[in-house]
VOPAGU-2260 file (C-alpha; in pm, 1 decimal, decimal comma):
REM VOPAGU-2260
SITE   aa  ch    i         X         Y         Z
SITE  UNK   A    0       1,2     -11,1      -2,7
SITE  UNK   A    1     111,9     343,3     -83,8
SITE  UNK   A    2     180,7     577,9     223,3
SITE  UNK   A    3      10,3     896,6     242,0
SITE  UNK   A    4     315,6    1085,9     229,8
SITE  UNK   A    5     404,2     896,6     -72,9
SITE  UNK   A    6      69,8     953,4    -222,0
SITE  UNK   A    7      91,6    1332,4    -146,9
SITE  UNK   A    8     456,4    1318,8    -328,4
SITE  UNK   A    9     328,3    1176,1    -626,8
SITE  UNK   A   10      43,4    1386,2    -662,1
SITE  UNK   A   11     257,2    1695,2    -603,1
SITE  UNK   A   12     511,6    1617,3    -839,5
SITE  UNK   A   13     314,5    1510,6   -1135,1
SITE  UNK   A   14     102,6    1830,8   -1086,9
SITE  UNK   A   15     408,0    2060,7   -1075,9
SITE  UNK   A   16     488,9    1910,3   -1424,5
SITE  UNK   A   17     170,3    1923,1   -1566,3
SITE  UNK   A   18     112,9    2303,2   -1450,7
SITE  UNK   A   19     430,1    2415,1   -1557,0
SITE  UNK   A   20     375,5    2248,7   -1926,0
SITE  UNK   A   21      18,2    2395,6   -1964,6
SITE  UNK   A   22     120,3    2739,7   -1830,9
SITE  UNK   A   23     355,6    2761,0   -2114,6
SITE  UNK   A   24     101,0    2761,9   -2359,0
SITE  UNK   A   25     -80,1    3033,6   -2518,2
SITE  UNK   A   26    -464,4    3054,4   -2511,0
SITE  UNK   A   27    -469,9    2923,3   -2891,3
SITE  UNK   A   28    -221,3    2618,3   -2826,7
SITE  UNK   A   29    -414,6    2543,5   -2490,9
SITE  UNK   A   30    -737,3    2489,1   -2655,6
SITE  UNK   A   31    -635,5    2372,2   -2989,9
SITE  UNK   A   32    -790,0    2035,3   -3068,7
SITE  UNK   A   33    -636,8    1709,1   -3172,7
SITE  UNK   A   34    -322,5    1836,7   -2999,2
SITE  UNK   A   35    -263,2    1568,3   -2749,1
SITE  UNK   A   36    -180,5    1195,1   -2811,7
SITE  UNK   A   37    -297,6    1167,4   -3168,2
SITE  UNK   A   38    -668,5    1200,2   -3045,0
SITE  UNK   A   39    -941,4    1447,0   -3041,9
SITE  UNK   A   40    -802,7    1619,1   -2705,1
SITE  UNK   A   41    -679,0    1958,2   -2660,0
SITE  UNK   A   42    -455,3    2054,0   -2333,7
SITE  UNK   A   43    -739,0    2219,8   -2206,9
SITE  UNK   A   44    -946,8    1896,0   -2235,5
SITE  UNK   A   45    -642,1    1714,0   -2056,7
SITE  UNK   A   46    -639,2    1951,6   -1778,8
SITE  UNK   A   47   -1035,8    1910,5   -1733,5
SITE  UNK   A   48    -981,5    1530,7   -1764,4
SITE  UNK   A   49    -728,0    1522,6   -1473,1
SITE  UNK   A   50    -953,6    1751,6   -1250,5
SITE  UNK   A   51   -1248,8    1509,8   -1315,3
SITE  UNK   A   52   -1068,9    1239,3   -1161,2
SITE  UNK   A   53    -981,3    1411,9    -902,4
SITE  UNK   A   54   -1296,6    1519,1    -858,2
SITE  UNK   A   55   -1416,4    1165,2    -870,8
SITE  UNK   A   56   -1162,1    1082,8    -574,9
SITE  UNK   A   57   -1306,3    1360,5    -370,1
SITE  UNK   A   58   -1666,9    1221,1    -395,3
SITE  UNK   A   59   -1531,0     876,0    -313,5
SITE  UNK   A   60   -1379,8    1018,8      15,6
SITE  UNK   A   61   -1690,1    1218,0      82,5
SITE  UNK   A   62   -1917,5     928,2      51,3
SITE  UNK   A   63   -1675,9     683,5     246,9
SITE  UNK   A   64   -1675,8     932,2     552,1
SITE  UNK   A   65   -2056,0     927,0     558,7
SITE  UNK   A   66   -2047,3     523,8     545,5
SITE  UNK   A   67   -2198,8     539,6     204,5
SITE  UNK   A   68   -2152,0     341,6    -111,8
SITE  UNK   A   69   -1998,0     599,0    -350,7
SITE  UNK   A   70   -2236,6     646,0    -640,1
SITE  UNK   A   71   -1970,6     642,7    -879,2
SITE  UNK   A   72   -1887,8     260,4    -793,1
SITE  UNK   A   73   -2214,1     168,8    -979,9
SITE  UNK   A   74   -2070,9     316,0   -1312,2
SITE  UNK   A   75   -1726,8     200,7   -1238,9
SITE  UNK   A   76   -1836,1    -162,9   -1226,1
SITE  UNK   A   77   -1965,0    -181,4   -1578,4
SITE  UNK   A   78   -1780,9    -281,0   -1871,6
SITE  UNK   A   79   -1642,2      63,0   -2055,8
SITE  UNK   A   80   -1694,9     256,4   -1749,4
SITE  UNK   A   81   -1369,6     459,8   -1811,9
SITE  UNK   A   82   -1414,8     562,0   -2153,9
SITE  UNK   A   83   -1802,5     663,1   -2100,4
SITE  UNK   A   84   -1680,9     874,3   -1789,4
SITE  UNK   A   85   -1396,2    1028,9   -1983,9
SITE  UNK   A   86   -1628,5    1118,2   -2269,1
SITE  UNK   A   87   -1882,7    1254,1   -2063,6
SITE  UNK   A   88   -1637,6    1500,6   -1884,8
SITE  UNK   A   89   -1487,8    1587,5   -2216,4
SITE  UNK   A   90   -1837,6    1704,2   -2316,8
SITE  UNK   A   91   -1912,8    1858,0   -1967,5
SITE  UNK   A   92   -1602,0    2114,6   -2014,5
SITE  UNK   A   93   -1607,2    2116,2   -2423,6
SITE  UNK   A   94   -1728,0    2472,9   -2370,7
SITE  UNK   A   95   -1569,3    2593,9   -2054,8
SITE  UNK   A   96   -1290,4    2867,8   -2072,1
SITE  UNK   A   97    -946,6    2804,1   -1995,6
SITE  UNK   A   98    -938,2    2991,6   -1691,8
SITE  UNK   A   99   -1204,8    2808,2   -1555,9
SITE  UNK   A  100   -1053,8    2472,4   -1635,9
SITE  UNK   A  101    -718,2    2554,5   -1483,9
SITE  UNK   A  102    -864,0    2742,6   -1166,1
SITE  UNK   A  103   -1055,3    2378,1   -1110,5
SITE  UNK   A  104    -775,8    2187,7   -1184,3
SITE  UNK   A  105    -560,7    2380,9    -938,7
SITE  UNK   A  106    -860,3    2369,2    -649,7
SITE  UNK   A  107    -946,8    2003,5    -704,4
SITE  UNK   A  108    -577,5    1896,6    -669,9
SITE  UNK   A  109    -509,3    2140,3    -369,5
SITE  UNK   A  110    -836,6    1927,6    -227,3
SITE  UNK   A  111    -729,9    1619,9    -276,4
SITE  UNK   A  112    -367,1    1669,3    -154,4
SITE  UNK   A  113    -528,0    1847,0     171,3
SITE  UNK   A  114    -772,3    1558,0     232,9
SITE  UNK   A  115    -516,6    1278,2     190,3
SITE  UNK   A  116    -288,7    1516,9     418,1
SITE  UNK   A  117    -540,5    1566,4     687,9
SITE  UNK   A  118    -648,7    1155,8     693,9
SITE  UNK   A  119    -536,4     966,4     981,8
SITE  UNK   A  120    -315,5     644,7     919,3
SITE  UNK   A  121    -619,1     434,3    1053,5
SITE  UNK   A  122    -841,7     612,1     805,0
SITE  UNK   A  123    -621,2     599,2     514,1
SITE  UNK   A  124    -601,2     206,4     585,9
SITE  UNK   A  125    -982,8     147,6     656,3
SITE  UNK   A  126   -1103,5    -118,1     452,0
SITE  UNK   A  127   -1304,3     -34,2     141,1
SITE  UNK   A  128   -1563,4    -295,3      46,6
SITE  UNK   A  129   -1703,6    -110,2    -248,8
SITE  UNK   A  130   -1435,8    -218,6    -518,1
SITE  UNK   A  131   -1296,1    -558,7    -530,2
SITE  UNK   A  132    -944,9    -455,6    -686,3
SITE  UNK   A  133    -874,7    -201,5    -359,8
SITE  UNK   A  134    -875,4    -344,1       8,9
SITE  UNK   A  135    -844,0       4,2     157,4
SITE  UNK   A  136    -970,8     351,0      94,2
SITE  UNK   A  137    -613,2     480,0       9,8
SITE  UNK   A  138    -586,1     211,5    -258,2
SITE  UNK   A  139    -922,6     315,9    -378,5
SITE  UNK   A  140    -792,4     667,5    -429,7
SITE  UNK   A  141    -475,6     545,2    -550,2
SITE  UNK   A  142    -650,7     343,7    -823,9
SITE  UNK   A  143    -883,7     651,0    -908,9
SITE  UNK   A  144    -571,8     862,4    -950,2
SITE  UNK   A  145    -382,1     619,0   -1091,6
SITE  UNK   A  146    -288,9     463,1   -1451,0
SITE  UNK   A  147    -128,7     135,5   -1589,2
SITE  UNK   A  148     182,1     301,3   -1467,2
SITE  UNK   A  149      63,9     267,4   -1109,7
SITE  UNK   A  150    -125,8     421,5    -814,5
SITE  UNK   A  151    -126,5     800,0    -781,1
SITE  UNK   A  152      17,1     805,6   -1137,1
SITE  UNK   A  153    -262,3     931,8   -1358,0
SITE  UNK   A  154     -92,6    1260,5   -1441,9
SITE  UNK   A  155     241,4    1067,1   -1520,7
SITE  UNK   A  156      64,4     883,7   -1788,6
SITE  UNK   A  157     -28,0    1179,9   -1983,8
SITE  UNK   A  158     311,7    1361,3   -1920,4
SITE  UNK   A  159     471,1    1235,2   -2256,7
SITE  UNK   A  160     209,0    1314,8   -2464,9
SITE  UNK   A  161     183,2    1683,9   -2302,0
SITE  UNK   A  162     558,3    1682,1   -2333,8
SITE  UNK   A  163     575,3    1615,4   -2687,1
SITE  UNK   A  164     276,1    1871,3   -2758,8
SITE  UNK   A  165     442,7    2149,4   -2576,3
SITE  UNK   A  166     787,9    2078,4   -2778,8
SITE  UNK   A  167     619,9    2063,3   -3092,9
SITE  UNK   A  168     487,9    2410,7   -3023,6
SITE  UNK   A  169     819,4    2559,6   -2900,8
SITE  UNK   A  170    1026,9    2426,8   -3178,3
């Protein structure tokens, strides 16, 4: 299990990298469609996407704290759920302004880090019975904010594409 301190470090380090790269984009480059990873996403879409998963993690923490099954678990238990959630969230922020998306990302990131940092070790290691792949609430948050690279490594999975895009503009 990833410790709270490790989780905070991973989240913070990746966020610094992402935010720094995004900050270097002018408004047109930030909103240019089909720019990230060979797909349809813009850098703005990526920022909204990262924020959406942090928002989901906060919703899970809130429900867990109330002793309730998080509503998102019903959706996540179905085949293709991640793709559906990602598409829904992309549509949700398609017409949002760049400042709104970045302010949201910064706020959600701060809230996640603060929330994880304020949890007791006992709460972090508390059993999580709503998802079979995660034994503790800490594990669950790590999975929600994770990637194939591991728990709490969601942003890291997108950094190569974001770096390539920024590099292509700065040539």
